[in-house]
C-alpha positions in Angstrom: 0.0 -0.1 -0.1 1.2 3.5 -1.0 1.9 6.1 1.6 1.1 9.8 0.8 2.6 13.2 1.7 -0.1 15.8 1.6 1.7 19.0 1.3 0.3 22.5 1.8 1.5 25.1 -0.7 1.5 28.7 0.8 3.6 28.9 4.1 5.0 25.3 3.5 6.6 25.1 -0.1 6.6 29.1 -0.5 6.6 31.6 2.2 3.5 33.8 3.0 3.9 36.8 5.1 1.5 37.7 6.8 -0.5 34.5 6.7 -3.4 36.1 4.6 -1.0 37.2 1.9 -2.1 36.2 -1.5 0.7 35.0 -4.2 -0.7 37.1 -7.0 2.5 38.0 -8.8 5.8 36.2 -9.8 7.8 38.6 -7.7 6.0 37.4 -4.6 7.2 33.8 -5.0 9.8 33.1 -2.2 10.4 29.5 -1.6 10.7 28.1 2.0 14.5 27.8 2.8 16.0 24.6 1.5 12.6 23.2 0.5 13.6 22.3 -3.0 16.8 20.6 -2.0 15.1 18.5 0.9 11.8 17.9 -0.9 13.9 16.7 -3.9 15.7 14.2 -1.8 12.4 13.0 -0.2 10.9 12.6 -3.7 13.8 10.5 -5.0 14.9 8.6 -1.9 11.7 7.8 0.1 8.5 5.9 -1.0 5.8 8.5 -0.8 3.2 9.9 -3.4 3.3 13.6 -3.2 -0.2 15.3 -3.2 -0.6 19.1 -3.0 -3.6 20.4 -1.0 -4.3 24.2 -0.6 -6.9 26.6 0.5 -7.0 29.6 -1.8 -9.6 32.2 -0.6 -11.9 33.3 -3.2 -10.1 32.0 -6.2 -12.0 32.5 -9.3 -13.6 35.7 -8.0 -12.8 39.3 -8.9 -10.7 39.5 -5.8 -8.5 36.7 -7.1 -9.1 35.8 -10.6 -8.0 32.4 -12.2 -6.0 34.2 -14.9 -3.7 35.5 -12.2 -3.5 32.3 -10.1 -2.9 29.6 -12.6 0.2 31.1 -14.4 1.9 31.7 -11.0 0.9 28.4 -9.6 2.0 26.4 -12.7 5.3 28.4 -12.7 5.8 27.0 -9.2 5.1 23.4 -10.1 7.4 23.6 -13.2 10.3 24.9 -11.0 9.8 22.0 -8.7 9.6 19.4 -11.7 13.0 20.6 -12.8 14.3 19.1 -9.4 12.4 15.9 -9.7 9.5 16.9 -7.4 6.4 15.6 -9.1 2.9 15.8 -7.5 0.6 13.0 -8.4 -2.4 15.3 -7.9 -3.2 18.8 -6.9 -6.3 19.7 -4.9 -7.3 23.3 -4.4 -10.3 24.7 -2.6 -11.5 28.3 -3.8 -14.0 29.1 -0.9 -13.9 31.6 1.9 -13.7 30.5 5.6 -17.2 31.8 6.3 -18.6 29.3 3.7 -17.4 26.4 5.7 -17.0 24.2 2.7 -16.5 20.3 3.4 -13.7 20.8 0.8 -11.9 23.4 2.6 -9.2 22.1 4.9 -9.6 21.0 7.7 -12.5 19.3 5.6 -11.5 16.3 3.6 -13.9 16.6 0.9 -11.3 17.2 -1.9 -9.5 14.0 -1.0 -12.2 11.7 0.3 -11.3 9.3 -2.5 -8.2 8.3 -0.7 -10.4 7.1 2.3 -12.2 4.5 -0.1 -9.2 3.3 -1.9 -7.4 0.1 -0.9 -4.2 1.4 -2.6 -3.1 3.7 0.3 -2.1 3.4 3.8 -3.1 6.6 5.4 -2.0 5.6 8.9 1.5 5.7 7.6 1.0 8.9 5.6 1.6 12.6 6.6 0.0 16.1 6.2 2.8 18.7 6.0 1.4 22.2 6.6 2.0 25.4 8.5 -1.4 26.0 10.0 -3.4 24.5 12.7 -6.0 23.5 10.1 -3.5 21.3 8.4 -2.9 19.5 11.6 -6.8 19.1 11.9 -6.9 18.0 8.3 -4.5 15.3 9.2 -6.5 14.3 12.2 -9.8 14.2 10.1 -7.9 12.1 7.4 -6.4 9.6 9.7 -2.8 10.8 9.0 0.0 12.0 11.2 1.0 15.7 10.9 4.2 17.6 10.4 3.6 21.1 11.4 6.1 23.5 9.9 6.1 26.9 11.5 8.3 29.5 12.9 6.2 29.7 16.2 4.1 26.7 17.0 2.4 28.3 20.0 -1.5 27.7 20.0 -2.0 31.5 20.8 -0.4 32.5 17.5 -3.4 31.5 15.4 -5.4 33.1 12.6 -9.1 33.8 13.3 -10.1 30.6 11.2 -7.7 28.6 13.2 -9.0 29.8 16.4 -12.7 29.0 15.3 -11.8 25.5 14.5 -9.6 25.0 17.6 -12.1 26.4 20.0 -13.4 23.0 21.3 -10.2 20.9 20.7 -8.1 19.6 23.4 -4.2 20.2 22.9 -3.6 16.6 24.2 -5.7 15.2 21.5 -3.7 17.2 18.8 -0.5 15.9 20.2 -1.5 12.4 19.1 -1.6 13.6 15.6 1.4 15.9 15.6 4.5 13.7 14.8 6.8 16.7 14.2 7.0 20.4 14.9 9.7 22.2 13.2 10.6 25.1 10.8 13.3 23.1 8.8 12.8 21.1 5.8 16.1 19.3 6.6 14.5 18.2 9.9 11.5 17.0 7.9 13.8 15.0 5.6 15.7 13.5 8.5 12.5 12.5 10.3 11.0 10.8 7.2 14.3 9.1 6.5 14.4 7.8 10.1 11.0 6.1 9.5 12.5 4.4 6.5 15.5 3.2 8.5 13.3 1.2 11.0 15.1 -1.5 12.9 13.7 -5.2 12.6 14.5 -7.9 15.2 14.6 -11.6 14.4 15.4 -14.5 16.8 15.9 -18.2 16.0 16.2 -20.7 18.7 17.2 -24.4 18.3 18.5 -27.0 20.8 22.0 -26.1 19.4 22.1 -22.4 19.0 20.3 -19.1 20.0 20.7 -16.3 17.5 19.1 -12.9 17.9 19.7 -10.2 15.2 18.6 -6.6 14.9 19.0 -5.0 11.5 18.5 -1.5 9.8 19.1 -1.9 6.2 19.6 1.9 5.5 21.9 2.8 8.4 25.4 4.0 9.1 27.3 0.7 8.9 27.3 0.3 12.8 27.7 -3.1 14.3 27.9 -5.1 17.5 28.6 -8.6 16.8 29.2 -11.3 19.5 29.1 -15.0 18.2 31.9 -16.4 20.4 34.2 -16.7 17.5 36.5 -13.6 17.3 37.4 -13.8 13.5 33.8 -14.5 12.6 32.7 -11.4 14.5 35.4 -9.4 12.4 34.2 -10.8 9.2 30.6 -9.9 9.7 31.6 -6.3 10.9 32.9 -5.9 7.5 29.6 -6.8 5.9 28.0 -4.1 8.1 30.5 -1.5 7.6 30.8 -1.9 3.7 26.8 -2.3 3.2 26.2 0.8 5.5 23.7 -1.8 7.2 23.3 -1.5 11.0 23.6 -4.9 12.4 23.6 -6.3 15.9 24.1 -10.1 16.3 24.3 -12.1 19.4 24.8 -15.8 19.0 25.0 -18.5 21.7 26.0 -21.7 20.1 27.5 -25.1 21.1 31.1 -24.1 20.6 32.1 -26.9 22.9 31.2 -29.2 20.0 32.7 -27.2 17.1 32.1 -24.1 15.2 29.6 -25.7 12.5 26.3 -24.9 14.2 27.2 -21.3 15.3 28.2 -20.3 11.9 25.5 -22.3 10.0 22.7 -20.8 12.2 24.1 -17.3 12.1 23.9 -17.4 8.2 20.3 -18.8 8.3 19.2 -16.2 10.7 20.9 -13.3 9.0 19.4 -14.4 5.7 15.9 -14.8 7.3 16.0 -11.4 8.7 17.5 -9.8 5.6 14.6 -11.2 3.5 12.0 -10.0 6.1 13.6 -6.5 5.9 13.3 -6.1 2.2 9.5 -6.5 2.3 8.0 -6.1 -1.1 11.4 -5.3 -2.8 9.7 -2.3 -4.4 12.1 0.2 -5.9 15.4 -1.8 -5.0 18.2 -2.1 -7.6 17.9 -6.1 -7.0 21.2 -6.7 -8.6 24.5 -6.1 -7.1 28.3 -6.8 -8.2 31.7 -5.8 -7.1 35.3 -6.7 -7.3 37.6 -5.9 -4.5 41.4 -6.2 -4.1 43.0 -6.8 -0.8 46.9 -7.0 -1.2 47.5 -10.4 -3.1 43.8 -11.3 -3.1 40.8 -10.4 -5.4 37.1 -11.1 -4.6 34.4 -10.9 -7.2 30.8 -11.1 -6.2 27.5 -10.9 -8.1 24.1 -11.3 -6.5 20.4 -11.2 -7.4 17.8 -10.5 -4.9 15.2 -12.3 -7.2 13.8 -14.8 -4.8 15.7 -17.9 -6.0 18.3 -19.4 -3.9 21.6 -20.4 -5.5 25.3 -20.3 -4.5 28.2 -20.7 -7.0 31.4 -20.7 -5.0 34.9 -20.6 -6.5 37.4 -20.2 -3.8 40.1 -22.4 -2.3 41.9 -22.2 1.0 45.3 -23.7 1.8 44.7 -23.7 5.7 42.4 -25.8 7.6 41.4 -22.9 9.9 41.8 -19.2 10.1 41.3 -18.1 13.6 38.9 -20.3 15.1 36.9 -20.9 12.0 37.2 -24.1 9.7 37.9 -22.8 6.2 35.2 -25.1 5.0 32.5 -23.2 6.9 32.9 -19.9 4.7 31.1 -21.7 1.9 28.5 -23.0 4.3 27.9 -19.6 5.8 27.2 -18.1 2.5 25.1 -21.1 1.3 22.9 -20.8 4.5 22.5 -17.0 3.8 21.6 -17.6 0.3 18.9 -20.2 1.1 17.1 -18.1 3.7 17.5 -14.8 2.0 16.3 -16.3 -1.2 19.2 -14.7 -3.3 21.3 -16.0 -6.2 25.0 -15.4 -5.2 28.1 -16.0 -7.2 31.5 -15.7 -5.4 35.0 -16.0 -6.9 38.2 -15.2 -5.1 41.7 -15.9 -5.8 45.1 -15.0 -3.8 47.9 -16.6 -1.8 47.0 -15.5 1.7 43.9 -17.0 3.0 43.2 -14.3 5.7 43.4 -11.7 2.8 41.2 -14.0 0.6 38.3 -14.5 3.0 38.2 -10.9 4.2 38.0 -9.6 0.7 35.1 -11.8 0.1 33.2 -10.5 3.1 34.0 -7.0 2.3 33.0 -7.5 -1.4 29.8 -9.1 -0.3 28.9 -6.0 1.8 29.6 -3.8 -1.2 27.5 -5.9 -3.5 24.7 -5.9 -1.0 24.7 -2.1 -0.8 24.2 -1.8 -4.5 21.4 -4.2 -4.6 19.4 -2.7 -2.0 19.6 0.8 -3.0 16.3 2.5 -4.1 16.1 3.4 -7.8 15.3 7.1 -8.5 12.0 7.7 -9.9 11.0 3.9 -9.6 10.5 3.7 -5.7 7.2 1.8 -6.2 8.1 -0.6 -8.8 8.9 -4.2 -8.5 12.3 -4.6 -10.3 11.0 -7.5 -12.4 9.0 -7.9 -15.6 7.0 -10.8 -13.6 5.7 -8.1 -11.3 6.8 -10.1 -8.2 9.8 -11.3 -6.5 
């Protein structure tokens, strides 16, 4: 289900001063600071449909004729389009406050079709606007609100806002307002933080207990504790080079050997990775990388297409590196491939076994980073002609 950003125009995308100020000439267009830069990043990086919703008092009357409004409005939209900011629809109410039209914000008459559609998840959608009526519009629509304003005090309201807010409990509004700010940078950071949600997954058997927390679009931070020092180091390379935040706690039967600990960590990591990808909408899907490390060279290609396959071409001269049996490197990636449902080709050459396996794990992180990136202008598409992965 799609998510929507319902965005007000005046006072949110372009500035209005005072609040009743009509934008009736080109020279009065002043964009909100950094709105184009950060709204462009939101449009290209985050999975939201953009919908403009605006009250324009008396539009179409002699006081504010269409021939003045539409050229200016279209000029604003065209400027935004040049930076990749495209609105899927624009809704404008032309009534005066005294008419109390159901189409005028905070009324939802103009956008009632979104309530009837099964394509949209309004509970995960937001209204971004500068007025209390925008907050109330969000509440009426079942969305969350981002209130963008220099001063958010409830006393600094227009007459219309005061009329609507007369019987409203501030505590009730706080449930609707997710963010108060005067910065589009803060809005971008907040919406990005929602995208980078953490997922927790645990797998318990009689041999191991593996608990993993993952954030696909993170900073590459990691806390790994498997009981095998060199294995911890290798998984840290995956996190760092993929920019995935990763916390792994594995308790295994190391008194037996290293097999169950490594195998079950690979299985659990694949399971949570598959879960975190969700529908795979908008991802690049394919990732490939070649990474040199001194005498070694690793090359990895992968496909997150839903089919499990491992092709492994790497030989080791030592029986163990650290506490890990070298035969377990293949088994780790095989376990990951099966659980993550990905096609994985790994090829590595070199004389030093330590360099060779470390280059493989680093290269794997880089290939993963490429494969999970969101495609610009295709954030809602499944990357397959089949329509499903």
